[in-house]
N, C-alpha and C positions, 0 to 999 in steps of 0.2 A: 041176605042184608046182615043177619047175624054173623054170619061167617066173616063176612069183611071186616066187620068191626072187631071181632075175636083176632083175626090176623094183624089189624092194625095196632091193638092194644099189646099184642106180642112183640111187635116190632119196636114200640115205644118203650117197653120195658127192658128189652136187650140193649137198646141205645143207652138207657140209663144206667145200667149196670157196667159198661165198659170203662168209664172213668174210674170206678172203684177198683177194678181189676188192675188197670193200669197203674193206679197208685200203690196198689199192693204189690205189684212186681218191682216197681222202682227202689232202688237202693235208700237206705236211710242216709241223709246227709246230715253230718253233725257240724255245728258252728265252730268247733274247736278244730285247730290245726293237727294234721296227723302225718306221720311219717310214711314216706313212699316205702313200699315193700321192697326188701333185699333182693336183687336178682341173684339167683343161684349161679354159681361158677359153671361154666360149661365144661363138661368131662373132657379130659386129656387122653388123647390116644397114645398108646406107647410107640405106634409107628410114624406119628407126627412129632417133630421136633418142637421143644418148648421155646417160644419167643423169648429173648432177654428182656427183662422187666428193667426199664430205666432207673438208674439208682438215684437216691435223693442226693441233694447237694451236699450234705455232710459226708456221705460215702464218697463222693467225688473228690472232696476235699482230702480225705484221708488218703485215697489213692493217688492224689497228685502229690501229697507229701512224702509218699514212699520213696520215689527216685531220690528226693533231698536226703532221706535217711541213709539210704544206700550209698549216696555221694560221700557222706561223712564218714563212712566205714574206713576208707583209706587214712582219715585222719588219725585213726586209733593206731595205724601202723607207723606213725610218724616216730615214735620213741626209737623204732628199729632203724628208720632212715637217719635219725639224730645219732644213734649208736655207730652206724656205718661212717657217718661223716666224721664223727668224733675220732673213730679209729683210723681214717684216712689222714686226718689233720695229725695224728699222734705219730704214724708212720712217717708222715712228711717231715715231722719235726724231727724225729730219729734219725732219718735220713740226712737232713740238714746238719744235726749234731755230729754224726759220724763223719760227714765230709769235712766239717770243721776241725774235728779231730785229726783227720787224715792231713789236713792242710797244715795244722800246728806241728804234727810230727815231721812233715816233709820240710818245714821252716826250721825246725830245731836240727834236723839232720844236715840241711844245707848249711845252717849256721857252724856245725862241727866242721864239715867240709871245709869251709871259709877258713876256720882257724887252722886246719891241718896245712892248707895251702900256704899260709902265712909262715908256719913253722918251716916248711920245706922250700920257702923263697920263691913260690910261684906268684905271690900276690902281696900287695901291701895294702889291700882294701879292707877297711874295719868290717868285721863278721856282722852281718844284718839279718841273716835268715831270707833273704830276698835274691833271687836270680836276677843278676845284672849282666851287661856285656862284659864288664872286667872279670867277673867271676866265670862266665862261660869261656873267655879267652884263657884263663888260667887253667881251667879244667882241660880245655884241648892240649895245652902245652904239657901238662902232666900226663894226659892219656898217650900221647905220642912218644914221650920219653920211656914210657913203661908198656908200650906195644899194645895199647888197648884202642877201642874204636874211638876215633877222636872226633866226636859229635858235640862235645862241650855240654853234654847232659850228665846228671849225677846218678848214674845207674848203680846197681848193686856192686858189681865188679870194680868199678872206680872208688866207690866209697870205701870198700874193704881194703883196697890197695893204698888209698890215701890214709887210712888209719893206721895200718901197719907200717908204711914208710915213716910216718911221723913218729910213731912209738919206737921205730928203730933208731930214731935220732935222739928221743928223749928217754927211753926206757933204761933199765939197768943192764949194763954190758957185762960181758966176760963171766959173771957170776953164774954157775951151773945149779940146775936144780938138786941134784944129789947132794951137793955140798950144803944146801939150805936145810934139806930134810936131815941130814946127819947131825948139823948143829941144834936143830930143832929137838931131836930125841936126847941130846945131852942133859936138858933140863927137866927129864920126867920126873914127875913127883913134887916140883916146886909148888908151894901152896899158893892158892888163889888170894889175892889181896886187891880190892878195888882201888883203881888208881896205880897199882904196883907196876914198877917198870925196872926192877933188879931182881936178882937170883934170890932174894929174900922172900919175895912175892910178886906175882904178876897178875894183871888182869890180861883179858884176850888180846888187846891191841898193843899192850905194853909188851907182851910176851913176843909178838910177832915183829915188832919194831926192834925189839933186843936181838933177835935172831939174826935179822937181816944185817943189822948193823956190826954184828959179830963177824959177818962175811963181807964188811965194808961196802954195804949196800944201804942207801938212805929211804926210809919211807915215812910218811906222816904217823902223827901220833894216835890219832882216833881211828876207829873201824870205818866209820862213814867218809873218812877222808881217804882212808886206804882203798875204799871201794871205787874212787874215782881215777885211781892210778891204772896204768896200763890199758889193755885191750879186754873186751868182753870174750869168754869162752863158755862153750857148753859143758855139761859133764862128760859127755863122750870125748871132747877136746882135752880134758884135763891132763896135766903132766905134773910130775913132782916139782914142787917150788911154787906151783900157782897158789892164788888165794882164794879161799872159799868163805863165803859170807852167809849169815844165818840171821833171821828176825827173832829175838829172843824177849828181852824185858821192853825193848822200845821198837817203834816201827821203824822199817828199813833195815839197813845193815848196822846191827848193834853187837854182832858177835863175829869174830873172824879166826880162821885157822889156816895152817899150811898144808897143802895136798900131799901125801906121802907116797900115793901110788896104790894100786889095787882097791880102790873106793875107800881109803882110809886117810884121816887127816890128824895132825897135832894142833892142839888149843889148849889153853888155861880155862878149864872149866870151873864154875863156881862151886861145884861138889867135891871134885876130887883133885883140883889144881891141874898141873900139865899132864895130859894123858893122850893116848892114842884111842881115837873113835871112828865109827863106820858111819860113812853117809846113807847107809841103809837103815841105820837104827831109826825106830818110829820117831823118837824125839827130834833127831836132826833131820830126817826125810821131811817132816811136816813143817819144819821151820827154815828149810834151805831157801836162800835169797838169790845166789848167784855166785859168778866166779870170775876172776880177773887174772890176766896174765902180766906180770910186771918184769920178768926176765927176758931179755932178747934171745938169749941161748935157747929157750924153750920152743923157738921157732914161729914162724908165720902161721896164722890162723886162716884156714880155707873154709869157705861155706859152700 
């Protein structure tokens, strides 16, 4: 009986002690909120590829903006494009300007040809510088007469023949170049006088006019007027008695002399009066303007 009571008492005491043990084992719960513990990131193996982490919206916006920036890059090259366009425009304008100049030259040449056709009696048309049916017909007639290709066009051969034939009709006949040079040498040493036209004193054009008049040949008074006489010749084509022109105190033909042969010419210089000079002298070489043939006896000019 005592044993039974003792075992029952032990069971009761054990049952009473279990709530206290459960309470002691349970965690203490606070009324205050607490943060959840941070989970440690899993270890990354070198063998396993890392998955791409999605970018935040701000990063995506920057990435989306990049192509726009890259597209803007060509805009920086616009100055180069503009420069190329400008260069093209300039070259185009230059070509247009050159073509206009060529047309002007062609018109001037045609106008001269029309004048020569009048002089020679092939046309009574007023010189205009424009190719007309009447001009073409007159050119064909002239070409046939001088055994040239009769196509009615103003080619080089036709132009040179026209100018010569007209000059042969209007130029100074019979007087020879040697005669002119001989008279020119007679006045060596005559002093220079601006506006002078006598043996007391000459200026350049007054001297040339006097020499030709002495040989019964007429020339205008001034150098720029004398430069319009006769036909053009190059230095290689020069013959004694041809006129040579220089640019000195004024633009254009402002000094004139008489070619004497061997690269020399007579003129009334402002420093030493009438003297013989060389075309090869630095002073005259730098100022050479051109030459004209006014004596028919010096012959036709071929090019």
